[in-house]
N, C-alpha and C positions, 0 to 999 in steps of 0.2 A: 208599416213599411211598404213603399210603392213596388210595384210588380218589378221592374227591370232594376231594382236595388242591387249594386254591387259592393264588396267590401270596400272598394276605393272610396265609395260615396260617404263612408264614415269621416272622411276627411272633407270638410265642408265650411261656409261661413260661419255656422253656429260654433262646431268644434275647434276650429282653427281661431275663431274669435275669442273663445273662452281662454285657449292657449294664450292669446295676446294679452289679455286683461291679467292673467296670471303672471306673466313675465313682466308686464307693467308696474304690478305692484310691488314685485321683488326689485324692479330696475326702474326708477322713476322717469329716467331720461329715456326709456325705449319709446321709439316712433310708432304707434300702434296703426296709424293711417297708412303710412310708407310700408310697413311690414305686410299688412293685408293687401294692400294694392300689389306689392310685389309677388305675393303668393298666388293672387288669383289674376294670373296674367292672360294673355291671348291664349296660351298654349294649355292652359289648366285642364280643359275638358278632355285633351287627348292623351293626358299623362295616365300611365296605368298606376296601380297599387305603388309600387316600390319607387316609382318616379315621382309621385306625389310626395311619399314622405321624404325622399332626399331633396326635393326642390323646397319643401318647407323649411327643412334643417338648414339649407345653404342660405335661404332668406333670410332665416332667424340669426344665423351666424354672422351675416352682414350687417346686422344692428346691435348687436351685442359688443362688448368691450373686445379688444383685439388680445387682451392678456387671457389665455386659457383658463387658468385656475381661477381669475376674478369671473369669467363667463360661468364657469361650473358652479361657482357658489350662488349665482343669481338663479341657474336653474334648479339647484337644490332646494332653495327656497320656494321658487315658483310650483314645483312638481306636486307637492301635497295638497294644493289648492285645486287640482284637478280630481278629486277623489271619485267624480261619479264617470270619468271617463275610463276606457280600458285600452283597445288597441291603439287609440288615438295618441297615446303617450311614447308611441314608439319613436317619435323625434328625439326624445332625450337620449337613449342608449345611441342613436343614429348620430347625435351630435359628439358623442365621444368618439365614435369610429371613424368620423371624418377629421376631427380638429384634434384629436389626441393621441394618434398612433405614436407620436414621437415622445409622448411623455406618460410612460407606463405608471410611475408612480402615484400620479394624480388620477390617472384614467380607471386604474383597477379599482380603486376605493369608490370613485363615481358610478361604476356599473355595479358594484355590489349594493350601493344605494338606489340606483335606479331601478334594478331588477327586482326590488321589492315591492315596486308598484308596476313594472310592466317587463316582460322579459327581456333580457339582454343578449339571448341566444345567438342572434346574428351577428350583433357587435364584438362579443368575445373572441369569435373566431379568428379575426384579423390580429388580435394581439397574440392567439396561440400560434399563428403563422409566423408573426415577427418574433415574438420572444417565447419560444416554446416551452423550456424548460421552466421559467420563471412563472408563466401563467398557469401551467398544468401543476405546479407545486402549490400554487395559491387556490385552485380549484379543488385540489385535495384537501386543504384547510377549510374550503367552505362546506365541505361534507358534513361538519360538524357544526353548521352555523345554526343559531336558533331559529331563523327565518326560513319557512319552505321554499320561498322564491329563490334565495341564495343557494340553497341545497339542489335544488332543481336546476339551476343555471350549472351546476358543477357537473352535472351529467349530460344535459341537453345541450350545453355549449359545446362540448367536445365529440359529440357525435360526427363520426367521419363523413357520412353522407346526408347530413341534414336538409330535407326540402327547404327549397326557397334559400338556403345558405351556402356560404363560399364552401366548397369541397376541401376538406383537409387532407390533402395527398400523402402527407408525411405518416399521418395516423391511419390512413388506409393500406400504407405499406406496411407499418408496424404499430399496432394497436395497444402495444404492452404498457405505455404510460397511462392508458384510460383505465385499465383494469382495477388498479387499486380504488379508485374512485368508485367504481359499480360494486366492488366487494363490500365497501361501507355502505352503501345506499340501498342495497338490495333488499333489506329488510325495513326501509324506512316506514314510519308511521303513517305518511301521506301517499295515497294511491297515484296521485299524478307523477310522484317522484319514483315510485316504484315501475310506473309505465315508462318513465324516460330511460330507465335503466334497461328495460327490456327493448325499446326502440334503439338504444345504444348497441346493445349485443345483436339485433337484427341487422343494423348496418354493417357491423364487424362481420357477420356471418357471410355477407356477399362477396367479401374478399378472403376471409379465414374462417370457413365452417368449422375446420377441426377444432380450433382454439374456442369458439362457443360452445361446441359440445362438449367438451373436455370440462369447461367451467358449469354448464348446465347440469352436466352429470355429477358435478360435486354438489351442487345446489339442491339437488332434489330432496324433497321432505314432505312425504305422502300426507303427514299430519297438518302441514301447513298450507291453507288455500290460497294464500297470497301469494306464496312461492311457486304454486301450481300455476296460477294465472300468468305470472312473470314469464315463468318457463315457456307456456304455449305461446304467448305474445312475441317473445324472442324469437322463437323458430318458425314464425309464419312464413317467412320466404322460403326456408329450407323445406318447410312441410309441403308448399305448394308446388315445390320442384320435385317432390317425392324423395327427399334425400333419405335412404335407408336408416343411417343411424338416428337421424333426427325423428323419423317414425317411432323406431324401436324405443327410444328414449321416452315416448309418451304411451307406450304399449301397445302400438300398431304394428302388424307383421309387415314386413316390405314385400312379402310373397304371398298374399292372402288366397286360401284356396277356394276361389269363387270362380262363376262364369257369368258374362253378361249377355244377356238376351234381349231381343225385340226392342232395338234402339231405334227411335223415331223421332222425327220432327214434324209437327202440324201446325200451319200448313207448310208447304215446302218452297213457296214463293210468298214474299211479302212487301211491303212498302216501306220506306221510312216512317217512324213512329208507330208502327204497328208491332205486335208481339208474336212470339212463337212458343209452343209448347214442346219441351223437349223430355224424352220420357225413356227410361230403360229399367230392365229387371236385372236384380243382383240374385244369384242363386248359390247357396254355400254347398260345396263339394267336400268340405271337411268333417271329421269326425268329433270336433269340439266347437264350443262356441269361439266366435272371433270378434274383435274390436274392427271396426271399419271408418275409415275417415273418406266420405264420399264428397267427391267435388266434380266440376266438368270444365271443360276447356272450351273456349270459342276462338276459333283461328280467324280473325278478323281480315279482310282484304284490305291492303293499303294502297296508296297512290302510285307507289312502283310496279302493281301487280302481284307481289308477293303477299303471303299471309302471315300475321303476327299473332302468336297465341297469348291468351290472357286466361289464368286460372280464376274461377269463381267458386267459393266455398258453397257447400249445401248442408252436410249434417254429419254428425258422427252417431253411428249405430252399433248395437250389438246382434249378431246374426246367429242363430242357433244351427246345428247339424242339418242339412236338408232344407233349411228355411229358405223362402223366396221374398225378396223385398221389392216392391214396386217404387220406383222414384220418379217423380214428375216435378218440372219446374217450368214455369212461365219466365220467359226471358224477353224483354222490351229492347227495341231498337229505336225507341225514342230519341230525340235529338238531345245532346248533353254537350256542355262547353268543353268537357276534358276528352272527348273522344270524336273523332271524324270518321263518318260511316262512307264507305264506297261500294256503289253499286256491283253486284257480281256475286260469286261464290262465298259464302261463309260456312266453315266448317266445325261441328260440334262432336266433341268426344268425352265420354265418361272417364273419369279418373278415380280409382280407388285405391287408398293406400300407396300412392304414388304410381300405381301401375295404370297406363293408357290403354283404351280399348279402341275398338272399331269407329270408325268415322261415319258421320251422317251430315250431308251437305244441304245448305239453304241457300236460294237465289234471293238477294235483296234488289229489288227494281228500282 
């Protein structure tokens, strides 16, 4: 893999060429040369990932029969011949999203078929928005499907705040229709499906924390490791924010009997791409052992001159009465594509069981 490889580079002359051949095998009249010329036009290099997928889909649609059902049958025949590809198959559910939104009865079975090869989690959301009752009823049926890809779609597709996906504002306001789906899938045999359930609950917790806490309180089972992992993952946003009930659900006191001393940063001035060492001591003042969830917050300076906090996970520990724990963490300010750093004051603070302690500042040059 070349050094500057990006996810959008998965769509290239080789992978799109294989798509073209698979479609041509299923549809002998398909003009491969014209299709590939249309895909790799003058704007191709400037297109981002989702723009490339959409451009391929639109170009494909312009060379397939106008009859939607006929085009679907061609794609259903072509898809199994692309067995070695993965994310590159996103064109297939995208085709349904673009051309099939007015045809629920043909589109939903197509998405059920396509998602067994590549996730249809983005496409299905448009059908939830247009046909909420019919689509969510179908997704509830899918929870008992024999194929894990379809069961996962039942949960992942209705996440209220799916990253990269269209937000489902109705479900953000009232997540009640989702809950029966999650109830059935919470103990699914597949880890990726249980994780999807946790991700869905984490989404819901951003708008309705009390609903999620009530559900997870009922789901608690100390003898089931899978259930415990699901609950921890579902609570991650609430735990980062120090929500008292979320902490207590996992056995952490929201009022730990501790003091924090010797908070320090070394060095106190660094340049971009350098690292700093953040350290502090935790001292127990309680009479019994305590479970601690130890995090730290970095308040990053933004372009508007204000600071924006981000919580970073550190560890979970048990501290005995009178015990002292030294915490040390190396934090890098190396350039990454998902965060832009601005020169000036950046502030670090320890967070233990949701409690935030004294700040210490760093100057980024």
